[in-house]
BAFIKE-554468 format. One record per residue (C-alpha): residue in three letters; x, y, z. Coordinates in Angstrom, 1 decimal. Layout:
<sites>
SITE res      X      Y      Z
SITE ALA      X      Y      Z
...
</sites>
This chain:
<sites>
SITE res      X      Y      Z
SITE VAL  170.5 -129.6  -60.7
SITE GLN  174.1 -130.8  -60.3
SITE LEU  175.8 -131.6  -57.0
SITE GLN  179.6 -131.5  -56.6
SITE ALA  181.0 -133.0  -53.4
SITE SER  184.5 -132.8  -52.1
SITE GLY  186.4 -133.5  -48.9
SITE GLY  186.5 -137.2  -48.5
SITE GLY  189.6 -139.2  -47.7
SITE LEU  191.4 -141.5  -45.3
SITE VAL  191.5 -140.6  -41.6
SITE GLN  192.5 -142.4  -38.5
SITE PRO  190.0 -143.3  -35.8
SITE GLY  189.2 -140.3  -33.7
SITE GLY  190.0 -137.9  -36.5
SITE SER  188.0 -135.3  -38.3
SITE LEU  186.9 -134.6  -41.8
SITE ARG  184.8 -131.9  -43.5
SITE LEU  182.7 -132.6  -46.6
SITE SER  181.3 -129.9  -48.8
SITE CYS  178.7 -130.1  -51.6
SITE ALA  177.8 -127.3  -53.9
SITE ALA  174.5 -127.3  -55.8
SITE SER  174.2 -125.6  -59.2
SITE GLY  171.4 -125.2  -61.7
SITE SER  167.7 -124.4  -60.9
SITE ILE  167.8 -124.3  -57.1
SITE SER  164.5 -123.9  -55.2
SITE ARG  164.5 -121.2  -52.5
SITE ILE  162.9 -123.8  -50.1
SITE ASN  164.7 -127.1  -50.1
SITE ASN  166.4 -129.8  -48.1
SITE MET  170.1 -130.5  -48.5
SITE GLY  172.0 -133.2  -46.7
SITE TRP  174.2 -136.3  -46.6
SITE TYR  173.6 -140.0  -46.9
SITE ARG  176.1 -142.8  -46.8
SITE GLN  176.4 -146.3  -48.1
SITE ALA  178.8 -148.9  -46.9
SITE PRO  179.6 -152.0  -48.9
SITE GLY  176.7 -154.5  -48.9
SITE MET  174.5 -152.0  -47.0
SITE GLN  171.6 -149.8  -48.0
SITE ARG  172.0 -146.1  -48.4
SITE GLU  171.1 -144.3  -45.1
SITE LEU  170.5 -140.8  -44.0
SITE VAL  173.4 -139.2  -42.1
SITE ALA  172.1 -135.6  -41.6
SITE ARG  170.0 -133.0  -43.5
SITE ILE  169.3 -129.4  -43.1
SITE ASN  166.5 -127.3  -44.7
SITE SER  166.7 -123.9  -46.1
SITE GLY  165.4 -122.5  -42.8
SITE GLY  168.3 -124.1  -40.9
SITE SER  166.4 -126.9  -39.2
SITE THR  168.5 -130.1  -38.9
SITE ALA  167.9 -133.8  -38.5
SITE TYR  170.6 -136.4  -37.7
SITE ALA  170.8 -140.1  -37.6
SITE ASP  171.2 -141.4  -34.1
SITE PHE  174.6 -142.9  -34.9
SITE VAL  176.1 -139.5  -35.6
SITE LYS  174.5 -137.3  -33.0
SITE GLY  177.1 -135.4  -31.0
SITE ARG  179.8 -136.2  -33.5
SITE PHE  178.7 -134.7  -36.9
SITE ILE  177.5 -131.2  -37.6
SITE VAL  175.6 -130.3  -40.8
SITE SER  175.4 -126.7  -42.0
SITE ARG  174.8 -124.7  -45.1
SITE ASP  175.5 -121.5  -46.9
SITE ASN  172.3 -120.5  -48.8
SITE ALA  174.1 -117.8  -50.7
SITE LYS  176.4 -120.4  -52.1
SITE ASN  173.9 -123.3  -52.3
SITE THR  176.4 -125.3  -50.4
SITE VAL  176.0 -127.9  -47.6
SITE TYR  178.7 -129.0  -45.3
SITE LEU  179.2 -132.0  -43.0
SITE GLN  181.8 -131.6  -40.3
SITE MET  182.7 -135.0  -38.9
SITE TYR  184.4 -135.4  -35.5
SITE ARG  185.5 -138.5  -33.6
SITE LEU  185.3 -140.7  -36.6
SITE LYS  185.0 -144.4  -36.2
SITE PRO  185.9 -147.3  -38.5
SITE GLU  182.1 -148.0  -38.9
SITE ASP  181.8 -144.5  -40.4
SITE THR  183.6 -145.8  -43.5
SITE ALA  181.4 -145.5  -46.5
SITE VAL  180.7 -143.5  -49.6
SITE TYR  179.0 -140.3  -48.6
SITE TYR  176.4 -138.9  -51.0
SITE CYS  175.2 -135.3  -51.1
SITE ASN  171.5 -134.9  -51.5
SITE TYR  169.2 -132.1  -52.6
SITE ASN  165.4 -132.1  -52.6
SITE PRO  163.3 -129.1  -53.6
SITE LEU  160.4 -130.5  -51.7
SITE SER  157.8 -129.3  -54.1
SITE PRO  157.9 -131.5  -56.0
SITE SER  159.8 -134.0  -53.7
SITE VAL  162.6 -135.2  -56.0
SITE ASN  166.0 -136.4  -54.8
SITE TYR  169.1 -135.3  -56.6
SITE TRP  172.3 -137.0  -55.8
SITE GLY  176.0 -136.2  -56.1
SITE LYS  178.5 -138.8  -57.3
SITE GLY  179.6 -139.7  -53.8
SITE THR  182.9 -139.2  -51.9
SITE GLN  184.7 -142.0  -50.1
SITE VAL  185.4 -141.7  -46.4
SITE THR  187.7 -144.3  -44.9
SITE VAL  188.4 -144.5  -41.2
SITE SER  191.3 -146.8  -40.5
SITE SER  194.6 -146.9  -38.7
</sites>
Protein backbone atom coordinates (compact mmCIF):
# COMPACT_ATOMS: atom_id res chain seq x y z
CA VAL A 1 0.00 0.00 0.00
CA GLN A 2 1.25 3.46 -0.90
CA LEU A 3 -0.12 6.76 0.34
CA GLN A 4 0.34 10.01 -1.55
CA ALA A 5 -0.58 13.16 0.33
CA SER A 6 -0.89 16.70 -0.96
CA GLY A 7 -2.24 20.08 0.04
CA GLY A 8 0.04 21.35 2.78
CA GLY A 9 1.55 24.81 2.83
CA LEU A 10 1.77 28.14 4.59
CA VAL A 11 -1.41 29.84 5.76
CA GLN A 12 -2.19 32.76 8.03
CA PRO A 13 -3.94 32.24 11.36
CA GLY A 14 -7.67 31.91 10.81
CA GLY A 15 -7.16 30.56 7.31
CA SER A 16 -8.09 27.26 5.72
CA LEU A 17 -6.33 24.38 4.00
CA ARG A 18 -7.43 21.10 2.51
CA LEU A 19 -5.26 17.99 2.60
CA SER A 20 -5.80 15.01 0.32
CA CYS A 21 -4.34 11.52 0.47
CA ALA A 22 -4.78 8.81 -2.13
CA ALA A 23 -4.10 5.18 -1.29
CA SER A 24 -2.98 2.70 -3.92
CA GLY A 25 -2.14 -0.97 -3.94
CA SER A 26 -4.00 -3.74 -2.16
CA ILE A 27 -6.75 -1.80 -0.38
CA SER A 28 -9.05 -3.61 2.01
CA ARG A 29 -12.77 -2.98 1.58
CA ILE A 30 -13.04 -2.37 5.34
CA ASN A 31 -10.46 0.01 6.69
CA ASN A 32 -9.63 3.16 8.58
CA MET A 33 -8.04 6.16 6.92
CA GLY A 34 -7.05 9.32 8.64
CA TRP A 35 -4.57 11.97 9.59
CA TYR A 36 -1.97 12.30 12.32
CA ARG A 37 0.41 15.15 12.95
CA GLN A 38 3.77 15.66 14.54
CA ALA A 39 5.17 18.97 15.68
CA PRO A 40 8.90 19.42 16.36
CA GLY A 41 9.88 17.72 19.60
CA MET A 42 6.44 16.19 20.02
CA GLN A 43 5.00 12.73 19.53
CA ARG A 44 2.82 11.91 16.58
CA GLU A 45 -0.83 12.35 17.49
CA LEU A 46 -4.18 11.51 15.97
CA VAL A 47 -5.99 14.41 14.29
CA ALA A 48 -8.97 12.64 12.73
CA ARG A 49 -9.89 9.33 11.18
CA ILE A 50 -12.78 7.89 9.23
CA ASN A 51 -13.68 4.29 8.55
CA SER A 52 -14.96 2.81 5.34
CA GLY A 53 -18.51 3.07 6.70
CA GLY A 54 -18.13 6.80 7.24
CA SER A 55 -17.82 6.90 11.04
CA THR A 56 -15.43 9.58 12.22
CA ALA A 57 -13.29 10.34 15.25
CA TYR A 58 -11.58 13.62 16.06
CA ALA A 59 -9.02 14.83 18.52
CA ASP A 60 -10.52 17.34 20.93
CA PHE A 61 -8.22 20.10 19.74
CA VAL A 62 -9.70 20.05 16.21
CA LYS A 63 -13.37 19.44 16.93
CA GLY A 64 -15.48 22.06 15.23
CA ARG A 65 -12.59 23.26 13.06
CA PHE A 66 -11.53 20.25 10.95
CA ILE A 67 -13.62 17.88 8.86
CA VAL A 68 -12.41 14.47 7.68
CA SER A 69 -14.09 12.82 4.70
CA ARG A 70 -13.35 10.15 2.13
CA ASP A 71 -14.16 8.95 -1.33
CA ASN A 72 -14.16 5.15 -1.23
CA ALA A 73 -14.26 4.84 -5.01
CA LYS A 74 -10.99 6.78 -5.18
CA ASN A 75 -9.46 5.37 -1.96
CA THR A 76 -8.88 8.97 -0.96
CA VAL A 77 -9.21 10.69 2.39
CA TYR A 78 -9.47 14.45 2.87
CA LEU A 79 -8.92 16.80 5.77
CA GLN A 80 -10.58 20.19 5.49
CA MET A 81 -9.05 22.52 8.05
CA TYR A 82 -10.73 25.79 9.07
CA ARG A 83 -9.78 28.49 11.55
CA LEU A 84 -6.21 27.33 11.64
CA LYS A 85 -4.05 28.30 14.61
CA PRO A 86 -0.26 28.61 14.95
CA GLU A 87 -0.34 25.54 17.20
CA ASP A 88 -1.68 23.51 14.26
CA THR A 89 1.74 23.86 12.67
CA ALA A 90 3.12 20.36 12.14
CA VAL A 91 3.89 17.69 9.60
CA TYR A 92 0.62 15.96 8.78
CA TYR A 93 0.75 12.26 7.99
CA CYS A 94 -1.85 10.27 6.13
CA ASN A 95 -2.66 6.90 7.66
CA TYR A 96 -4.28 3.73 6.36
CA ASN A 97 -5.11 0.66 8.45
CA PRO A 98 -6.87 -2.40 6.99
CA LEU A 99 -7.93 -3.43 10.54
CA SER A 100 -7.61 -7.15 9.82
CA PRO A 101 -4.74 -7.35 10.35
CA SER A 102 -4.27 -4.06 12.17
CA VAL A 103 -1.24 -2.58 10.43
CA ASN A 104 -0.48 1.11 10.03
CA TYR A 105 0.67 2.43 6.70
CA TRP A 106 1.98 5.98 6.53
CA GLY A 107 2.39 8.60 3.88
CA LYS A 108 5.54 10.72 3.73
CA GLY A 109 3.95 13.68 5.46
CA THR A 110 3.04 17.15 4.33
CA GLN A 111 4.06 20.32 6.14
CA VAL A 112 1.36 22.68 7.40
CA THR A 113 2.62 26.01 8.73
CA VAL A 114 0.28 28.53 10.30
CA SER A 115 1.99 31.87 10.66
CA SER A 116 1.48 35.53 9.94
